[in-house]
mmCIF file of the N, C-alpha and C atoms, coordinates in Angstrom:
data_MODEL
# 
_entry.id   MODEL 
# 
loop_
_atom_site.group_PDB 
_atom_site.id 
_atom_site.type_symbol 
_atom_site.label_atom_id 
_atom_site.label_alt_id 
_atom_site.label_comp_id 
_atom_site.label_asym_id 
_atom_site.label_entity_id 
_atom_site.label_seq_id 
_atom_site.pdbx_PDB_ins_code 
_atom_site.Cartn_x 
_atom_site.Cartn_y 
_atom_site.Cartn_z 
_atom_site.occupancy 
_atom_site.B_iso_or_equiv 
_atom_site.pdbx_formal_charge 
_atom_site.auth_seq_id 
_atom_site.auth_comp_id 
_atom_site.auth_asym_id 
_atom_site.auth_atom_id 
_atom_site.pdbx_PDB_model_num 
ATOM 1   N N  . MET A 1 1  ? 101.500 258.090 234.909 1.00 0.00 ? 1  MET A N  1 
ATOM 2   C CA . MET A 1 1  ? 101.664 259.600 236.600 1.00 0.00 ? 1  MET A CA 1 
ATOM 3   C C  . MET A 1 1  ? 100.370 260.459 235.416 1.00 0.00 ? 1  MET A C  1 
ATOM 4   N N  . ASN A 1 2  ? 99.283  261.037 236.091 1.00 0.00 ? 2  ASN A N  1 
ATOM 5   C CA . ASN A 1 2  ? 98.515  262.248 234.827 1.00 0.00 ? 2  ASN A CA 1 
ATOM 6   C C  . ASN A 1 2  ? 99.690  263.637 235.459 1.00 0.00 ? 2  ASN A C  1 
ATOM 7   N N  . GLY A 1 3  ? 99.352  265.121 235.468 1.00 0.00 ? 3  GLY A N  1 
ATOM 8   C CA . GLY A 1 3  ? 99.734  266.544 235.466 1.00 0.00 ? 3  GLY A CA 1 
ATOM 9   C C  . GLY A 1 3  ? 99.905  267.090 237.336 1.00 0.00 ? 3  GLY A C  1 
ATOM 10  N N  . THR A 1 4  ? 99.136  266.408 237.661 1.00 0.00 ? 4  THR A N  1 
ATOM 11  C CA . THR A 1 4  ? 99.519  266.371 239.551 1.00 0.00 ? 4  THR A CA 1 
ATOM 12  C C  . THR A 1 4  ? 99.245  265.947 239.887 1.00 0.00 ? 4  THR A C  1 
ATOM 13  N N  . GLU A 1 5  ? 99.343  264.747 239.881 1.00 0.00 ? 5  GLU A N  1 
ATOM 14  C CA . GLU A 1 5  ? 99.806  263.073 240.373 1.00 0.00 ? 5  GLU A CA 1 
ATOM 15  C C  . GLU A 1 5  ? 101.508 264.229 241.067 1.00 0.00 ? 5  GLU A C  1 
ATOM 16  N N  . LYS A 1 6  ? 102.093 263.809 242.547 1.00 0.00 ? 6  LYS A N  1 
ATOM 17  C CA . LYS A 1 6  ? 103.330 264.116 242.666 1.00 0.00 ? 6  LYS A CA 1 
ATOM 18  C C  . LYS A 1 6  ? 104.369 263.148 242.215 1.00 0.00 ? 6  LYS A C  1 
ATOM 19  N N  . PRO A 1 7  ? 105.839 263.607 241.799 1.00 0.00 ? 7  PRO A N  1 
ATOM 20  C CA . PRO A 1 7  ? 106.296 261.932 241.134 1.00 0.00 ? 7  PRO A CA 1 
ATOM 21  C C  . PRO A 1 7  ? 106.959 261.878 242.777 1.00 0.00 ? 7  PRO A C  1 
ATOM 22  N N  . LYS A 1 8  ? 107.229 260.519 242.864 1.00 0.00 ? 8  LYS A N  1 
ATOM 23  C CA . LYS A 1 8  ? 108.248 260.254 243.380 1.00 0.00 ? 8  LYS A CA 1 
ATOM 24  C C  . LYS A 1 8  ? 109.172 260.671 243.759 1.00 0.00 ? 8  LYS A C  1 
ATOM 25  N N  . LEU A 1 9  ? 109.576 260.595 244.772 1.00 0.00 ? 9  LEU A N  1 
ATOM 26  C CA . LEU A 1 9  ? 111.011 261.330 245.740 1.00 0.00 ? 9  LEU A CA 1 
ATOM 27  C C  . LEU A 1 9  ? 112.095 260.558 245.722 1.00 0.00 ? 9  LEU A C  1 
ATOM 28  N N  . PRO A 1 10 ? 113.246 260.484 244.402 1.00 0.00 ? 10 PRO A N  1 
ATOM 29  C CA . PRO A 1 10 ? 114.204 259.751 245.150 1.00 0.00 ? 10 PRO A CA 1 
ATOM 30  C C  . PRO A 1 10 ? 114.818 259.515 246.412 1.00 0.00 ? 10 PRO A C  1 
ATOM 31  N N  . VAL A 1 11 ? 115.419 258.651 246.715 1.00 0.00 ? 11 VAL A N  1 
ATOM 32  C CA . VAL A 1 11 ? 116.240 258.589 248.184 1.00 0.00 ? 11 VAL A CA 1 
ATOM 33  C C  . VAL A 1 11 ? 116.943 259.609 248.559 1.00 0.00 ? 11 VAL A C  1 
ATOM 34  N N  . GLY A 1 12 ? 118.193 260.171 247.569 1.00 0.00 ? 12 GLY A N  1 
ATOM 35  C CA . GLY A 1 12 ? 118.772 261.054 248.041 1.00 0.00 ? 12 GLY A CA 1 
ATOM 36  C C  . GLY A 1 12 ? 118.354 262.034 248.118 1.00 0.00 ? 12 GLY A C  1 
ATOM 37  N N  . LEU A 1 13 ? 117.893 262.338 247.465 1.00 0.00 ? 13 LEU A N  1 
ATOM 38  C CA . LEU A 1 13 ? 116.900 263.958 247.554 1.00 0.00 ? 13 LEU A CA 1 
ATOM 39  C C  . LEU A 1 13 ? 116.117 264.180 248.247 1.00 0.00 ? 13 LEU A C  1 
ATOM 40  N N  . GLY A 1 14 ? 115.389 262.779 248.902 1.00 0.00 ? 14 GLY A N  1 
ATOM 41  C CA . GLY A 1 14 ? 114.338 263.276 249.849 1.00 0.00 ? 14 GLY A CA 1 
ATOM 42  C C  . GLY A 1 14 ? 115.472 262.481 251.284 1.00 0.00 ? 14 GLY A C  1 
ATOM 43  N N  . THR A 1 15 ? 116.324 262.479 251.680 1.00 0.00 ? 15 THR A N  1 
ATOM 44  C CA . THR A 1 15 ? 116.733 262.597 252.866 1.00 0.00 ? 15 THR A CA 1 
ATOM 45  C C  . THR A 1 15 ? 117.626 264.175 252.929 1.00 0.00 ? 15 THR A C  1 
ATOM 46  N N  . ALA A 1 16 ? 118.367 264.695 251.883 1.00 0.00 ? 16 ALA A N  1 
ATOM 47  C CA . ALA A 1 16 ? 118.303 266.262 252.076 1.00 0.00 ? 16 ALA A CA 1 
ATOM 48  C C  . ALA A 1 16 ? 117.502 267.105 252.204 1.00 0.00 ? 16 ALA A C  1 
ATOM 49  N N  . LEU A 1 17 ? 116.150 266.702 251.928 1.00 0.00 ? 17 LEU A N  1 
ATOM 50  C CA . LEU A 1 17 ? 114.976 267.864 252.069 1.00 0.00 ? 17 LEU A CA 1 
ATOM 51  C C  . LEU A 1 17 ? 114.751 267.113 253.993 1.00 0.00 ? 17 LEU A C  1 
ATOM 52  N N  . ALA A 1 18 ? 115.159 266.145 254.208 1.00 0.00 ? 18 ALA A N  1 
ATOM 53  C CA . ALA A 1 18 ? 114.716 265.806 255.831 1.00 0.00 ? 18 ALA A CA 1 
ATOM 54  C C  . ALA A 1 18 ? 115.441 266.600 255.779 1.00 0.00 ? 18 ALA A C  1 
ATOM 55  N N  . GLU A 1 19 ? 116.694 266.984 255.731 1.00 0.00 ? 19 GLU A N  1 
ATOM 56  C CA . GLU A 1 19 ? 118.180 267.534 256.766 1.00 0.00 ? 19 GLU A CA 1 
ATOM 57  C C  . GLU A 1 19 ? 117.701 269.283 256.261 1.00 0.00 ? 19 GLU A C  1 
ATOM 58  N N  . ASN A 1 20 ? 116.745 269.472 255.706 1.00 0.00 ? 20 ASN A N  1 
ATOM 59  C CA . ASN A 1 20 ? 116.564 271.353 255.637 1.00 0.00 ? 20 ASN A CA 1 
ATOM 60  C C  . ASN A 1 20 ? 114.782 270.984 255.430 1.00 0.00 ? 20 ASN A C  1 
ATOM 61  N N  . THR A 1 21 ? 113.882 271.745 257.233 1.00 0.00 ? 21 THR A N  1 
ATOM 62  C CA . THR A 1 21 ? 113.412 271.803 256.372 1.00 0.00 ? 21 THR A CA 1 
ATOM 63  C C  . THR A 1 21 ? 112.412 273.102 255.576 1.00 0.00 ? 21 THR A C  1 
ATOM 64  N N  . GLY A 1 22 ? 113.261 273.752 255.546 1.00 0.00 ? 22 GLY A N  1 
ATOM 65  C CA . GLY A 1 22 ? 113.077 275.061 254.483 1.00 0.00 ? 22 GLY A CA 1 
ATOM 66  C C  . GLY A 1 22 ? 113.797 274.689 252.960 1.00 0.00 ? 22 GLY A C  1 
ATOM 67  N N  . ALA A 1 23 ? 114.126 273.696 253.171 1.00 0.00 ? 23 ALA A N  1 
ATOM 68  C CA . ALA A 1 23 ? 113.347 273.794 251.525 1.00 0.00 ? 23 ALA A CA 1 
ATOM 69  C C  . ALA A 1 23 ? 112.845 272.545 251.253 1.00 0.00 ? 23 ALA A C  1 
ATOM 70  N N  . LEU A 1 24 ? 112.364 271.555 252.640 1.00 0.00 ? 24 LEU A N  1 
ATOM 71  C CA . LEU A 1 24 ? 111.340 270.659 252.201 1.00 0.00 ? 24 LEU A CA 1 
ATOM 72  C C  . LEU A 1 24 ? 109.759 270.983 252.444 1.00 0.00 ? 24 LEU A C  1 
ATOM 73  N N  . LYS A 1 25 ? 110.002 272.702 253.648 1.00 0.00 ? 25 LYS A N  1 
ATOM 74  C CA . LYS A 1 25 ? 108.699 273.214 252.564 1.00 0.00 ? 25 LYS A CA 1 
ATOM 75  C C  . LYS A 1 25 ? 108.827 273.885 251.613 1.00 0.00 ? 25 LYS A C  1 
ATOM 76  N N  . TYR A 1 26 ? 109.553 274.273 250.704 1.00 0.00 ? 26 TYR A N  1 
ATOM 77  C CA . TYR A 1 26 ? 109.525 274.323 249.661 1.00 0.00 ? 26 TYR A CA 1 
ATOM 78  C C  . TYR A 1 26 ? 109.096 274.177 248.563 1.00 0.00 ? 26 TYR A C  1 
ATOM 79  N N  . PHE A 1 27 ? 109.373 272.789 248.691 1.00 0.00 ? 27 PHE A N  1 
ATOM 80  C CA . PHE A 1 27 ? 109.377 271.921 247.487 1.00 0.00 ? 27 PHE A CA 1 
ATOM 81  C C  . PHE A 1 27 ? 108.717 271.515 247.547 1.00 0.00 ? 27 PHE A C  1 
ATOM 82  N N  . SER A 1 28 ? 107.014 271.029 249.140 1.00 0.00 ? 28 SER A N  1 
ATOM 83  C CA . SER A 1 28 ? 106.340 270.091 249.357 1.00 0.00 ? 28 SER A CA 1 
ATOM 84  C C  . SER A 1 28 ? 105.124 271.513 247.866 1.00 0.00 ? 28 SER A C  1 
ATOM 85  N N  . GLU A 1 29 ? 106.074 272.444 248.352 1.00 0.00 ? 29 GLU A N  1 
ATOM 86  C CA . GLU A 1 29 ? 104.297 273.726 247.994 1.00 0.00 ? 29 GLU A CA 1 
ATOM 87  C C  . GLU A 1 29 ? 105.038 274.028 246.604 1.00 0.00 ? 29 GLU A C  1 
ATOM 88  N N  . LEU A 1 30 ? 105.402 273.074 246.216 1.00 0.00 ? 30 LEU A N  1 
ATOM 89  C CA . LEU A 1 30 ? 105.618 273.260 244.377 1.00 0.00 ? 30 LEU A CA 1 
ATOM 90  C C  . LEU A 1 30 ? 104.361 272.759 243.926 1.00 0.00 ? 30 LEU A C  1 
ATOM 91  N N  . SER A 1 31 ? 104.242 272.796 242.742 1.00 0.00 ? 31 SER A N  1 
ATOM 92  C CA . SER A 1 31 ? 103.195 272.294 241.879 1.00 0.00 ? 31 SER A CA 1 
ATOM 93  C C  . SER A 1 31 ? 104.113 270.647 241.267 1.00 0.00 ? 31 SER A C  1 
ATOM 94  N N  . ALA A 1 32 ? 102.584 269.536 241.112 1.00 0.00 ? 32 ALA A N  1 
ATOM 95  C CA . ALA A 1 32 ? 103.803 268.509 240.619 1.00 0.00 ? 32 ALA A CA 1 
ATOM 96  C C  . ALA A 1 32 ? 104.611 268.869 239.455 1.00 0.00 ? 32 ALA A C  1 
ATOM 97  N N  . GLU A 1 33 ? 104.058 269.439 238.932 1.00 0.00 ? 33 GLU A N  1 
ATOM 98  C CA . GLU A 1 33 ? 104.988 269.580 237.514 1.00 0.00 ? 33 GLU A CA 1 
ATOM 99  C C  . GLU A 1 33 ? 106.460 270.436 237.830 1.00 0.00 ? 33 GLU A C  1 
ATOM 100 N N  . LYS A 1 34 ? 106.400 271.021 239.121 1.00 0.00 ? 34 LYS A N  1 
ATOM 101 C CA . LYS A 1 34 ? 107.800 271.942 239.120 1.00 0.00 ? 34 LYS A CA 1 
ATOM 102 C C  . LYS A 1 34 ? 108.611 270.520 240.079 1.00 0.00 ? 34 LYS A C  1 
ATOM 103 N N  . GLN A 1 35 ? 107.879 270.200 240.676 1.00 0.00 ? 35 GLN A N  1 
ATOM 104 C CA . GLN A 1 35 ? 108.750 268.747 241.870 1.00 0.00 ? 35 GLN A CA 1 
ATOM 105 C C  . GLN A 1 35 ? 109.601 267.815 240.644 1.00 0.00 ? 35 GLN A C  1 
ATOM 106 N N  . ARG A 1 36 ? 108.993 267.403 239.337 1.00 0.00 ? 36 ARG A N  1 
ATOM 107 C CA . ARG A 1 36 ? 109.416 266.548 238.537 1.00 0.00 ? 36 ARG A CA 1 
ATOM 108 C C  . ARG A 1 36 ? 110.012 267.264 237.673 1.00 0.00 ? 36 ARG A C  1 
ATOM 109 N N  . GLU A 1 37 ? 110.062 268.780 237.634 1.00 0.00 ? 37 GLU A N  1 
ATOM 110 C CA . GLU A 1 37 ? 111.294 269.158 237.208 1.00 0.00 ? 37 GLU A CA 1 
ATOM 111 C C  . GLU A 1 37 ? 112.906 269.604 238.353 1.00 0.00 ? 37 GLU A C  1 
ATOM 112 N N  . VAL A 1 38 ? 112.522 269.868 239.515 1.00 0.00 ? 38 VAL A N  1 
ATOM 113 C CA . VAL A 1 38 ? 113.451 270.173 240.033 1.00 0.00 ? 38 VAL A CA 1 
ATOM 114 C C  . VAL A 1 38 ? 114.008 268.242 240.390 1.00 0.00 ? 38 VAL A C  1 
ATOM 115 N N  . ILE A 1 39 ? 113.099 266.912 240.773 1.00 0.00 ? 39 ILE A N  1 
ATOM 116 C CA . ILE A 1 39 ? 113.981 265.960 240.600 1.00 0.00 ? 39 ILE A CA 1 
ATOM 117 C C  . ILE A 1 39 ? 114.554 265.405 239.576 1.00 0.00 ? 39 ILE A C  1 
ATOM 118 N N  . GLU A 1 40 ? 114.521 266.148 237.898 1.00 0.00 ? 40 GLU A N  1 
ATOM 119 C CA . GLU A 1 40 ? 114.745 265.945 236.767 1.00 0.00 ? 40 GLU A CA 1 
ATOM 120 C C  . GLU A 1 40 ? 116.424 266.316 236.966 1.00 0.00 ? 40 GLU A C  1 
ATOM 121 N N  . HIS A 1 41 ? 116.727 267.363 236.648 1.00 0.00 ? 41 HIS A N  1 
ATOM 122 C CA . HIS A 1 41 ? 117.515 268.213 237.697 1.00 0.00 ? 41 HIS A CA 1 
ATOM 123 C C  . HIS A 1 41 ? 118.516 267.485 238.790 1.00 0.00 ? 41 HIS A C  1 
ATOM 124 N N  . THR A 1 42 ? 118.315 266.874 239.993 1.00 0.00 ? 42 THR A N  1 
ATOM 125 C CA . THR A 1 42 ? 118.994 266.621 240.313 1.00 0.00 ? 42 THR A CA 1 
ATOM 126 C C  . THR A 1 42 ? 119.441 264.780 240.117 1.00 0.00 ? 42 THR A C  1 
ATOM 127 N N  . ASN A 1 43 ? 118.756 265.124 238.986 1.00 0.00 ? 43 ASN A N  1 
ATOM 128 C CA . ASN A 1 43 ? 119.834 263.627 238.648 1.00 0.00 ? 43 ASN A CA 1 
ATOM 129 C C  . ASN A 1 43 ? 120.500 263.494 237.415 1.00 0.00 ? 43 ASN A C  1 
ATOM 130 N N  . THR A 1 44 ? 121.112 264.882 237.395 1.00 0.00 ? 44 THR A N  1 
ATOM 131 C CA . THR A 1 44 ? 122.421 265.667 236.759 1.00 0.00 ? 44 THR A CA 1 
ATOM 132 C C  . THR A 1 44 ? 123.710 265.907 237.973 1.00 0.00 ? 44 THR A C  1 
ATOM 133 N N  . ILE A 1 45 ? 122.837 266.713 239.471 1.00 0.00 ? 45 ILE A N  1 
ATOM 134 C CA . ILE A 1 45 ? 124.036 266.133 240.445 1.00 0.00 ? 45 ILE A CA 1 
ATOM 135 C C  . ILE A 1 45 ? 124.617 264.629 240.425 1.00 0.00 ? 45 ILE A C  1 
ATOM 136 N N  . SER A 1 46 ? 125.582 264.405 240.939 1.00 0.00 ? 46 SER A N  1 
ATOM 137 C CA . SER A 1 46 ? 127.027 264.118 240.490 1.00 0.00 ? 46 SER A CA 1 
ATOM 138 C C  . SER A 1 46 ? 127.865 263.061 241.970 1.00 0.00 ? 46 SER A C  1 
ATOM 139 N N  . SER A 1 47 ? 127.127 264.528 243.164 1.00 0.00 ? 47 SER A N  1 
ATOM 140 C CA . SER A 1 47 ? 127.571 264.181 244.262 1.00 0.00 ? 47 SER A CA 1 
ATOM 141 C C  . SER A 1 47 ? 126.472 264.089 245.887 1.00 0.00 ? 47 SER A C  1 
ATOM 142 N N  . ARG A 1 48 ? 127.065 263.423 246.679 1.00 0.00 ? 48 ARG A N  1 
ATOM 143 C CA . ARG A 1 48 ? 126.256 263.991 247.836 1.00 0.00 ? 48 ARG A CA 1 
ATOM 144 C C  . ARG A 1 48 ? 126.367 265.716 248.782 1.00 0.00 ? 48 ARG A C  1 
ATOM 145 N N  . THR A 1 49 ? 127.512 266.488 248.323 1.00 0.00 ? 49 THR A N  1 
ATOM 146 C CA . THR A 1 49 ? 128.042 267.564 249.355 1.00 0.00 ? 49 THR A CA 1 
ATOM 147 C C  . THR A 1 49 ? 126.932 268.812 247.445 1.00 0.00 ? 49 THR A C  1 
ATOM 148 N N  . GLU A 1 50 ? 127.122 267.853 246.004 1.00 0.00 ? 50 GLU A N  1 
ATOM 149 C CA . GLU A 1 50 ? 126.925 269.297 245.971 1.00 0.00 ? 50 GLU A CA 1 
ATOM 150 C C  . GLU A 1 50 ? 125.008 268.676 245.953 1.00 0.00 ? 50 GLU A C  1 
ATOM 151 N N  . LEU A 1 51 ? 124.588 267.827 245.903 1.00 0.00 ? 51 LEU A N  1 
ATOM 152 C CA . LEU A 1 51 ? 122.740 267.966 246.727 1.00 0.00 ? 51 LEU A CA 1 
ATOM 153 C C  . LEU A 1 51 ? 122.496 268.899 247.146 1.00 0.00 ? 51 LEU A C  1 
ATOM 154 N N  . ARG A 1 52 ? 123.698 268.489 248.305 1.00 0.00 ? 52 ARG A N  1 
ATOM 155 C CA . ARG A 1 52 ? 123.113 269.649 249.895 1.00 0.00 ? 52 ARG A CA 1 
ATOM 156 C C  . ARG A 1 52 ? 123.126 270.913 249.234 1.00 0.00 ? 52 ARG A C  1 
ATOM 157 N N  . ASN A 1 53 ? 123.924 271.475 248.338 1.00 0.00 ? 53 ASN A N  1 
ATOM 158 C CA . ASN A 1 53 ? 123.799 272.576 248.088 1.00 0.00 ? 53 ASN A CA 1 
ATOM 159 C C  . ASN A 1 53 ? 123.217 273.161 246.986 1.00 0.00 ? 53 ASN A C  1 
ATOM 160 N N  . PHE A 1 54 ? 122.887 272.272 246.603 1.00 0.00 ? 54 PHE A N  1 
ATOM 161 C CA . PHE A 1 54 ? 121.015 272.345 245.421 1.00 0.00 ? 54 PHE A CA 1 
ATOM 162 C C  . PHE A 1 54 ? 120.418 272.914 247.079 1.00 0.00 ? 54 PHE A C  1 
ATOM 163 N N  . VAL A 1 55 ? 119.935 271.564 247.436 1.00 0.00 ? 55 VAL A N  1 
ATOM 164 C CA . VAL A 1 55 ? 118.860 271.635 248.405 1.00 0.00 ? 55 VAL A CA 1 
ATOM 165 C C  . VAL A 1 55 ? 119.009 272.403 249.214 1.00 0.00 ? 55 VAL A C  1 
ATOM 166 N N  . ARG A 1 56 ? 120.017 273.038 249.899 1.00 0.00 ? 56 ARG A N  1 
ATOM 167 C CA . ARG A 1 56 ? 120.737 274.467 250.629 1.00 0.00 ? 56 ARG A CA 1 
ATOM 168 C C  . ARG A 1 56 ? 120.479 275.355 249.898 1.00 0.00 ? 56 ARG A C  1 
ATOM 169 N N  . SER A 1 57 ? 119.808 275.636 248.525 1.00 0.00 ? 57 SER A N  1 
ATOM 170 C CA . SER A 1 57 ? 119.563 277.013 247.601 1.00 0.00 ? 57 SER A CA 1 
ATOM 171 C C  . SER A 1 57 ? 117.889 276.744 247.610 1.00 0.00 ? 57 SER A C  1 
ATOM 172 N N  . MET A 1 58 ? 117.233 276.099 247.358 1.00 0.00 ? 58 MET A N  1 
ATOM 173 C CA . MET A 1 58 ? 116.056 276.184 247.836 1.00 0.00 ? 58 MET A CA 1 
ATOM 174 C C  . MET A 1 58 ? 115.742 276.322 248.641 1.00 0.00 ? 58 MET A C  1 
ATOM 175 N N  . ALA A 1 59 ? 116.229 276.603 249.732 1.00 0.00 ? 59 ALA A N  1 
ATOM 176 C CA . ALA A 1 59 ? 115.861 276.982 251.389 1.00 0.00 ? 59 ALA A CA 1 
ATOM 177 C C  . ALA A 1 59 ? 115.453 278.724 251.399 1.00 0.00 ? 59 ALA A C  1 
ATOM 178 N N  . GLY A 1 60 ? 116.843 278.973 250.243 1.00 0.00 ? 60 GLY A N  1 
ATOM 179 C CA . GLY A 1 60 ? 117.775 280.719 250.357 1.00 0.00 ? 60 GLY A CA 1 
ATOM 180 C C  . GLY A 1 60 ? 116.964 281.007 249.875 1.00 0.00 ? 60 GLY A C  1 
ATOM 181 N N  . PHE A 1 61 ? 116.738 280.611 247.900 1.00 0.00 ? 61 PHE A N  1 
ATOM 182 C CA . PHE A 1 61 ? 116.473 281.487 246.790 1.00 0.00 ? 61 PHE A CA 1 
ATOM 183 C C  . PHE A 1 61 ? 115.033 281.331 246.077 1.00 0.00 ? 61 PHE A C  1 
ATOM 184 N N  . GLY A 1 62 ? 114.428 280.474 246.903 1.00 0.00 ? 62 GLY A N  1 
ATOM 185 C CA . GLY A 1 62 ? 112.428 280.271 246.243 1.00 0.00 ? 62 GLY A CA 1 
ATOM 186 C C  . GLY A 1 62 ? 113.022 279.530 244.929 1.00 0.00 ? 62 GLY A C  1 
ATOM 187 N N  . SER A 1 63 ? 112.589 280.517 243.514 1.00 0.00 ? 63 SER A N  1 
ATOM 188 C CA . SER A 1 63 ? 112.869 279.615 242.947 1.00 0.00 ? 63 SER A CA 1 
ATOM 189 C C  . SER A 1 63 ? 114.526 279.052 242.014 1.00 0.00 ? 63 SER A C  1 
ATOM 190 N N  . ILE A 1 64 ? 115.022 278.361 242.118 1.00 0.00 ? 64 ILE A N  1 
ATOM 191 C CA . ILE A 1 64 ? 116.053 277.793 241.638 1.00 0.00 ? 64 ILE A CA 1 
ATOM 192 C C  . ILE A 1 64 ? 117.290 277.188 239.980 1.00 0.00 ? 64 ILE A C  1 
ATOM 193 N N  . ILE A 1 65 ? 115.539 276.813 239.387 1.00 0.00 ? 65 ILE A N  1 
ATOM 194 C CA . ILE A 1 65 ? 115.712 276.171 237.624 1.00 0.00 ? 65 ILE A CA 1 
ATOM 195 C C  . ILE A 1 65 ? 115.187 277.172 236.837 1.00 0.00 ? 65 ILE A C  1 
# 
């Protein structure tokens, strides 16, 4: 994968983004590198509730990591 190719979205993150259009819009506008950083961060999240809270924070606060 090169630096501009969009990373593959994990199913859990994709589902959480689909439930939050503001976060989905924010995530889709990120560069490929920033999307990878978000995805890497979600690998440290251990529960569905925590993942949803993280995604909700993307919609409300913009840059979160």
